[in-house]
C-alpha positions in Angstrom: 112.5 -60.6 22.3 113.2 -57.3 23.9 115.0 -57.3 27.2 114.7 -54.8 30.0 117.3 -52.1 30.1 120.0 -52.6 32.7 120.4 -49.8 35.2 124.2 -49.5 35.7 123.7 -47.9 39.0 122.5 -51.2 40.4 125.9 -52.7 39.5 128.0 -49.6 40.5 130.1 -49.5 43.7 129.2 -46.5 45.7 132.8 -46.0 46.8 134.9 -46.2 43.6 131.9 -45.4 41.4 132.8 -48.1 38.9 131.1 -51.4 38.0 131.5 -54.0 40.7 134.7 -56.0 40.8 134.6 -59.0 43.1 131.4 -57.7 44.8 130.9 -58.5 48.5 128.1 -57.7 51.0 128.0 -56.4 54.5 125.4 -57.5 57.0 123.2 -54.5 56.1 123.2 -56.0 52.5 124.9 -53.0 50.9 127.5 -54.2 48.4 130.9 -52.9 47.5 134.0 -54.1 45.5 136.1 -56.2 47.8 139.1 -53.9 47.5 137.0 -50.9 48.4 136.2 -52.3 51.8 139.7 -51.4 53.0 138.4 -47.9 53.6 135.5 -49.1 55.7 137.5 -51.0 58.3 136.9 -49.8 61.9 140.1 -49.7 63.9 141.0 -51.4 66.1 139.5 -54.6 65.1 137.6 -56.4 67.9 136.1 -59.9 68.1 132.4 -60.4 67.4 130.6 -60.8 70.8 129.1 -64.3 71.0 125.7 -62.8 71.8 125.7 -61.0 68.5 126.7 -64.0 66.3 123.1 -65.2 65.9 122.1 -62.0 64.3 124.5 -62.6 61.5 123.2 -66.1 60.6 120.9 -64.9 57.7 124.1 -64.0 55.8 125.4 -67.5 55.8 122.4 -69.2 54.2 121.1 -67.7 50.9 118.8 -69.0 48.1 119.2 -68.6 44.4 116.2 -70.1 42.6 115.7 -73.6 44.0 119.4 -73.8 45.0 120.5 -73.2 48.6 124.2 -72.2 49.0 126.4 -70.9 51.8 128.5 -68.0 50.6 132.1 -67.6 51.8 132.4 -65.5 54.9 135.5 -63.3 55.3 137.2 -61.6 58.2 134.5 -62.4 60.8 136.4 -60.6 63.6 136.9 -57.4 61.7 134.5 -54.6 62.0 133.4 -52.6 59.0 131.2 -49.4 59.0 128.9 -49.2 55.9 129.6 -46.0 53.9 125.9 -45.8 53.0 123.9 -46.5 56.2 126.7 -46.4 58.8 125.7 -49.8 60.2 128.5 -51.8 61.7 129.2 -55.3 60.4 131.6 -58.0 61.4 133.0 -59.5 58.3 131.5 -59.7 54.8 130.2 -62.3 52.3 130.7 -62.8 48.6 127.8 -61.8 46.3 127.2 -64.7 44.0 124.0 -63.3 42.6 125.7 -60.1 41.5 128.8 -61.9 40.3 126.6 -64.1 38.1 124.8 -61.1 36.7 128.1 -59.4 35.8 129.0 -62.5 33.7 125.6 -62.9 32.0 124.0 -59.5 31.6 124.8 -56.9 29.1 125.0 -53.2 29.6 125.1 -50.2 27.2 128.1 -48.0 27.0 126.6 -44.5 27.0 129.5 -43.1 25.1 129.8 -45.4 22.0 126.3 -47.0 22.4 127.7 -50.5 22.2 126.6 -53.4 24.4 129.1 -55.3 26.6 128.9 -57.9 29.3 128.9 -56.0 32.6 132.2 -57.7 33.6 133.8 -56.4 30.4 132.1 -53.0 30.5 134.1 -51.8 33.4 137.4 -52.1 31.5 135.8 -50.8 28.3 134.7 -47.6 30.1 138.3 -46.8 31.0 139.4 -46.8 27.3 136.3 -46.1 25.3 137.4 -43.7 22.5 134.0 -42.0 22.5 134.2 -41.1 26.1 134.5 -37.3 26.7 137.7 -36.2 28.3 137.4 -34.7 31.7 140.0 -32.0 32.1 141.1 -29.6 34.7 138.8 -26.9 33.5 135.8 -29.1 34.2 136.9 -29.5 37.7 137.7 -25.8 38.2 134.2 -24.9 37.0 132.9 -26.4 40.3 134.6 -23.6 42.3 132.3 -20.8 41.0 130.6 -17.9 42.7 127.5 -20.0 43.4 129.6 -22.6 45.2 131.1 -20.0 47.6 127.7 -18.4 48.3 126.4 -21.7 49.7 129.2 -22.0 52.3 128.5 -21.2 55.9 130.8 -18.9 57.8 132.8 -21.8 59.3 133.1 -23.4 55.9 134.3 -20.2 54.2 136.9 -19.8 57.0 138.0 -23.4 56.5 138.4 -22.8 52.8 140.5 -19.7 53.4 142.8 -21.7 55.7 142.9 -24.5 53.1 144.2 -22.1 50.4 146.9 -20.9 52.8 148.0 -24.5 53.4 147.2 -24.6 57.1 145.0 -27.7 57.4 144.5 -31.2 56.2 142.8 -30.2 53.0 146.1 -29.7 51.1 147.7 -32.4 49.1 150.8 -33.4 47.2 150.9 -33.5 43.4 150.4 -37.1 42.1 153.1 -36.4 39.5 155.9 -34.6 41.4 157.1 -33.7 44.9 155.3 -30.3 45.2 152.7 -30.2 47.9 150.4 -28.0 49.9 147.8 -27.7 47.1 144.1 -27.4 47.7 142.0 -29.4 45.2 141.5 -26.2 43.1 145.2 -25.3 43.1 146.2 -28.9 42.5 144.1 -28.9 39.3 145.7 -25.7 38.2 149.2 -27.2 38.8 148.4 -30.3 36.9 147.1 -28.3 34.0 150.2 -26.1 33.8 152.8 -28.8 34.4 151.5 -32.4 33.8 148.7 -32.1 31.3 150.5 -34.4 28.8 151.8 -36.9 31.3 150.3 -40.4 31.8 146.9 -40.1 33.4 147.3 -43.3 35.4 148.3 -42.1 38.9 147.7 -42.9 42.6 145.4 -40.2 43.9 147.2 -38.3 46.6 143.9 -37.1 48.0 142.6 -40.6 48.7 146.0 -41.7 49.9 146.1 -39.0 52.6 142.8 -40.0 54.1 142.7 -42.5 57.0 140.5 -44.8 55.0 142.5 -44.3 51.7 144.4 -46.9 49.8 147.8 -45.5 48.9 148.5 -48.3 46.3 145.3 -48.0 44.2 146.0 -46.5 40.7 143.3 -44.3 39.1 143.0 -44.9 35.4 142.4 -41.2 34.8 143.4 -38.9 37.6 141.5 -35.9 36.2 138.3 -37.8 36.0 138.8 -39.3 39.4 139.3 -35.9 41.0 136.2 -34.6 39.1 134.0 -37.5 40.3 135.3 -37.9 43.9 137.0 -34.7 45.1 135.0 -31.7 44.0 135.1 -30.3 47.5 137.7 -29.7 50.2 137.3 -32.1 53.0 138.1 -29.5 55.7 135.2 -27.3 54.5 132.6 -30.0 55.2 134.3 -32.1 57.9 135.1 -30.7 61.3 137.9 -32.9 62.5 137.5 -31.6 66.1 133.9 -33.0 66.3 133.0 -36.5 67.3 130.7 -38.5 65.0 127.6 -37.9 67.1 128.1 -34.1 67.0 128.5 -34.2 63.3 125.3 -36.2 62.8 123.4 -33.8 65.2 124.7 -30.8 63.2 123.8 -32.4 59.9 120.2 -33.1 61.0 119.8 -29.6 62.4 121.0 -28.1 59.1 118.8 -30.4 57.0 115.7 -29.0 58.9 116.6 -25.3 58.5 114.6 -24.9 55.3 111.7 -27.3 56.0 
C-alpha cells in the first residue's frame, strides 16, 4: 500500500533549518528545536501576569486520538518572541505528536534517494556521500551585480561601511584569530587559507549576534553560511531603529510596487 510522501518542511526547524531535534512549541503553536529557543529569549525575563495565565491553559491539555495528556511545561516565567509571527509566549511545551512522528515516519534523502526514519535522517543528511558540496564559490555567487542593484541607497552605504570594517557586520574567522571580515571577505579568506581544514566549526557570525549560541558547532561551516548568512545584517537591519519603526518601514516598502 502506497503511503503519502512526507514533506520535510513540516518537520524542519525554521531557525536551524534542520529536521527537528527535541521539538517544542510556543503558545502561538509554532515549533522549534529546544536548543534553538535560546535565540528567542526576550530579556530581561519577567513573570507571567496572573491575568494572562488563563490564556495559556489550552497548551496544557492536548489530545492525541482518544488519549488526553498534559505535555511538560518549561520555563513559564521566561518570555520568548516567536521568530515566525513575533508573538510573545511565556514558556514552552514539548511536542509529543511531532516527536512520535519523528520516530515512526520515514523521509526520503533527496541526495541518495534512500528512506530513513526522520529521527535518523537528520544525522544522515550531515554525512550523506551523495550530498553536493557547498563551497565558498557558491556563497560568493550571491554577491553578484543583480544583488547590488536591488539595494537601496542606505543599504548600499551600509555595505560600503561593512567592507571597510566600521560596523557590526564584520566577523572573526571561525578557524583563526583574524577578524573584521564581511561575509563575502570571510568566504574568500576561508577559501584561501582553510579550505582543507575540518568543516565542523562554531559559526562566528551566529556567535556575534545577541540571540546567537556561541557553543553550537555547525557540521559544515560552508553550507551553514550559505544557508543562513547570504547577506550582511547591517545592510538590512538598522540598529538605530526601534522594532516598531522597522515594521513600519518594512510595510511601507512592501507596498511600493502594489
